[in-house]
C-alpha positions in Angstrom: 0.0 0.0 0.0 2.8 2.4 0.9 4.5 1.6 -2.4 1.3 2.4 -4.3 0.9 5.7 -2.5 4.6 6.6 -3.2 4.1 5.8 -6.9 1.0 8.0 -7.0 2.8 10.9 -5.4 5.7 10.6 -7.8 3.3 10.4 -10.7 1.5 13.6 -9.5 4.8 15.4 -9.0 5.9 14.4 -12.5 2.7 15.7 -14.1 3.0 18.9 -12.1 6.6 19.4 -13.3 5.6 18.8 -17.0 2.5 21.1 -16.7 4.4 23.9 -14.9 7.4 23.7 -17.3 5.0 23.6 -20.3 3.0 26.7 -19.2 6.1 28.7 -18.3 7.8 27.7 -21.6 4.8 28.7 -23.8 4.5 32.0 -22.0 8.1 32.9 -22.6 8.1 31.5 -26.2 5.0 33.6 -27.0 6.6 36.7 -25.6 9.7 36.1 -27.7 7.7 35.3 -30.8 5.9 38.7 -30.7 9.2 40.5 -30.4 11.1 38.4 -32.9 8.3 38.6 -35.6 8.0 42.4 -35.3 11.8 43.1 -35.3 12.8 40.7 -38.1 10.0 42.0 -40.3 11.2 45.6 -39.7 14.8 44.5 -40.5 13.5 42.8 -43.7 11.8 46.0 -44.8 14.9 48.0 -43.9 17.1 45.7 -46.0 14.7 45.9 -48.9 14.6 49.7 -48.8 18.4 49.9 -49.4 18.9 52.1 -46.3 21.0 49.3 -44.6 23.5 49.5 -47.5 23.6 53.3 -47.3 24.2 53.1 -43.6 27.1 50.7 -44.3 28.7 53.1 -46.7 28.5 55.9 -44.1 30.2 53.7 -41.5 33.0 52.5 -43.7 35.5 55.3 -42.9 35.3 54.3 -39.2 35.0 50.5 -39.4 37.8 50.0 -42.1 40.2 50.4 -39.1 38.9 47.1 -37.7 39.5 45.2 -41.0 36.1 45.5 -42.6 34.8 46.8 -46.0 31.3 47.8 -47.0 30.2 44.2 -47.4 31.6 43.3 -44.0 29.8 46.2 -42.4 26.6 45.0 -44.0 27.1 41.5 -42.5 27.9 43.1 -39.0 24.8 45.3 -39.0 22.6 42.4 -40.1 23.8 40.4 -37.1 23.3 43.3 -34.7 19.7 43.9 -35.9 18.8 40.2 -36.4 20.8 37.1 -35.4 24.0 35.2 -36.2 22.2 33.0 -38.7 21.0 36.0 -40.7 24.6 37.4 -40.5 26.0 34.0 -41.8 23.4 34.0 -44.6 24.5 37.4 -45.7 28.2 36.6 -45.3 27.9 33.5 -47.6 26.7 35.8 -50.4 29.9 37.7 -50.4 33.5 36.8 -51.2 34.7 37.1 -47.6 38.2 36.0 -46.6 39.0 33.8 -43.6 40.6 36.8 -41.9 37.6 39.1 -42.3 35.2 36.2 -41.6 37.0 35.6 -38.3 36.7 39.3 -37.3 33.1 39.5 -38.3 32.3 36.3 -36.5 33.7 37.5 -33.2 32.0 40.9 -33.6 28.6 39.2 -34.2 29.1 36.6 -31.6 29.5 39.4 -29.1 26.8 41.7 -30.5 23.9 40.0 -32.3 20.1 40.0 -31.9 20.7 43.2 -29.9 17.2 44.4 -29.5 15.6 41.1 -28.3 18.5 40.1 -26.1 18.8 43.5 -24.5 15.1 43.3 -23.6 15.8 39.9 -22.0 18.8 41.3 -20.1 16.7 44.2 -18.9 14.1 41.8 -17.5 16.9 40.0 -15.7 17.8 43.3 -14.1 20.3 45.4 -16.0 20.2 48.8 -17.6 19.3 48.4 -21.3 21.4 51.2 -22.6 24.5 50.1 -20.6 24.2 46.6 -21.9 23.8 47.8 -25.5 26.8 50.1 -25.3 28.9 47.4 -23.7 28.1 44.8 -26.4 28.6 47.3 -29.3 31.8 48.7 -27.8 33.2 45.2 -27.0 32.5 44.0 -30.5 34.3 46.9 -32.1 37.2 46.7 -29.7 37.6 43.0 -30.3 37.7 43.6 -34.0 40.3 46.4 -33.6 42.5 44.0 -31.6 42.0 41.1 -34.0 42.8 43.4 -37.0 46.2 44.0 -35.3 47.1 40.5 -34.2 45.6 38.3 -36.9 48.2 37.4 -39.6 47.6 39.2 -42.8 48.6 36.1 -44.8 45.6 34.0 -43.7 44.2 32.8 -47.0 41.1 31.1 -48.3 37.4 32.1 -48.3 34.6 30.9 -46.1 32.7 27.7 -46.9 29.1 27.5 -48.0 29.4 30.4 -50.4 26.2 31.0 -52.2 24.9 33.5 -54.7 22.6 36.3 -53.5 18.9 36.1 -54.4 18.6 38.1 -57.6 15.0 38.9 -56.9 15.0 42.2 -55.1 11.2 42.7 -55.1 9.4 43.4 -51.8 7.3 40.3 -52.0 10.4 38.2 -52.5 11.9 39.7 -49.3 8.6 39.1 -47.4 8.3 35.5 -48.6 11.9 34.8 -47.5 11.1 36.3 -44.1 7.9 34.3 -43.8 9.4 31.0 -44.5 12.3 31.7 -42.1 9.7 32.4 -39.4 7.8 29.2 -40.3 11.0 27.2 -39.9 12.4 28.8 -36.7 9.3 29.4 -34.6 8.3 25.7 -34.1 12.0 24.9 -33.2 12.1 27.8 -30.8 8.9 26.6 -29.0 10.1 23.0 -28.8 13.5 24.1 -27.4 12.1 26.6 -24.9 9.3 24.3 -23.6 11.6 21.2 -23.4 14.3 23.1 -21.6 11.9 24.7 -19.2 10.4 21.3 -18.3 14.0 20.0 -17.8 14.9 22.9 -15.5 11.7 22.4 -13.4 12.6 18.7 -13.1 16.1 19.4 -12.0 14.9 22.0 -9.5 12.1 19.9 -8.0 14.4 16.9 -7.5 17.3 19.0 -6.2 19.7 17.9 -9.0 20.9 21.4 -10.0 23.7 21.4 -7.4 25.2 18.2 -8.9 25.5 20.0 -12.3 26.8 23.3 -11.0 29.3 22.1 -8.4 32.0 21.0 -10.9 31.7 24.4 -12.5 32.8 26.3 -9.4 36.5 26.9 -10.4 35.5 28.2 -13.8 32.8 30.4 -12.4 35.3 32.0 -9.9 37.8 32.6 -12.7 35.1 34.5 -14.6 34.4 36.6 -11.5 30.9 35.3 -11.0 29.2 34.0 -7.9 28.5 30.3 -7.3 24.7 30.8 -7.3 25.0 31.8 -10.9 26.6 28.5 -12.0 23.5 26.9 -13.3 22.5 30.1 -15.3 26.1 30.2 -16.7 25.6 26.7 -18.0 22.2 27.6 -19.5 23.7 30.8 -21.1 26.6 29.1 -22.7 24.7 26.0 -24.0 21.3 27.6 -25.0 22.1 31.3 -25.2 20.0 34.3 -24.0 17.0 33.9 -26.3 16.3 30.2 -26.2 17.5 30.0 -22.5 15.4 33.0 -21.4 12.5 30.9 -20.0 14.9 29.0 -17.7 16.9 32.1 -16.8 13.9 34.4 -16.0 12.3 31.6 -13.8 15.5 31.4 -11.7 16.6 35.0 -11.2 14.3 35.7 -8.2 16.4 33.6 -5.9 19.7 35.4 -6.8 20.9 38.8 -5.4 20.8 41.7 -7.8 24.6 42.4 -7.8 25.2 38.7 -8.7 22.8 39.0 -11.6 24.5 42.3 -12.6 27.9 40.5 -12.9 26.3 37.6 -14.8 24.6 40.1 -17.2 28.0 41.8 -17.8 29.5 38.4 -18.6 26.6 37.4 -20.8 26.7 40.6 -22.8 30.1 39.5 -24.2 30.1 35.7 -23.8 27.1 33.4 -24.2 26.1 30.5 -26.3 29.7 29.3 -26.5 28.5 25.9 -27.8 25.9 26.5 -30.6 27.0 29.9 -31.9 30.7 28.9 -32.1 29.9 25.7 -33.9 27.7 27.7 -36.4 30.7 29.8 -37.4 33.2 27.0 -37.2 31.2 25.1 -39.8 32.2 27.9 -42.2 35.9 26.9 -41.8 36.8 29.5 -39.1 39.0 28.6 -36.2 37.1 27.9 -33.0 40.1 29.1 -30.9 39.9 32.6 -32.4 36.2 32.6 -32.0 36.3 31.7 -28.3 39.4 33.3 -26.7 38.7 37.0 -27.5 35.2 36.7 -26.0 36.3 34.9 -22.9 39.2 37.3 -22.2 37.0 40.4 -22.7 34.2 39.0 -20.5 36.7 38.2 -17.7 38.1 41.8 -17.9 34.6 43.3 -18.0 33.2 41.3 -15.0 36.2 41.9 -12.7 36.1 45.6 -13.6 32.4 45.5 -12.7 33.3 43.8 -9.4 35.8 46.6 -8.6 33.1 49.2 -9.3 30.6 47.5 -7.0 33.3 47.3 -4.2 34.1 51.0 -4.7 30.4 52.0 -4.4 30.0 49.8 -1.3 33.1 51.5 0.3 31.2 54.8 0.0 27.9 53.3 1.1 26.4 53.8 -2.3 24.2 51.5 -4.3 25.1 51.6 -8.0 22.3 51.7 -10.5 21.9 48.3 -12.2 
């Protein structure tokens, strides 16, 4: 009889976990869908209008110092306004060298999907303008450094080169956008709901500590607190957008200053797994894609720690 009761209780708990994770996942996925559809449609119209190319020409005198040309700037701005997959799609239509491709990849790995991800980081608890400035500044600074240290003799062009769509009509742009949404939205829902159910399961059964404990030395090196270890794993496996449901459901139990440091880290380094592999598939070196981001994020977080300590020494509470 006791065994039967125990099985019933476990069955009820499992159903509760699935239902809770499903509801939270759908809620977050719907919120992201509304934002993503609106922003990507606006970017599509912006690209069709030709203003994006005009903006690229205006920025060329500045960004040529970081190893980019007009085509490279167009790729960068596409990634900033949309996501890395849009940036890769544009990159493959140009004759981009491995050297410029590496610089562009690092820039967009730091600064991509800026509007949506800044909204998410604001919900986590950071100042939106500060996060946006940090990401844009870090991406340009990393490109400047790479343009200095990367060997000029790197040869070859990126893989998966394709010809641009010759049809520049408005309906062609809208149809391309529509089919992209049809492909990506179901995948996004599946990922977010599944991961939210998994996170709820791990939390209810107390398994999170067994995942995060081995990460303690790495977390300390990055200047983060141990209570952010699980979120760090989520950020660097799933990213900000797809991992947002899990992240936002966990932040209530973490102090604001700890989240502030995590957001600083995430602004420069997140999705180390998926996004890095996406660019590595083009023939770019994963080492050059990872090291600049990791080093910059460590510098940024420890600088933020010093700022927090300085404010505390004067009994001030810095704005987050």
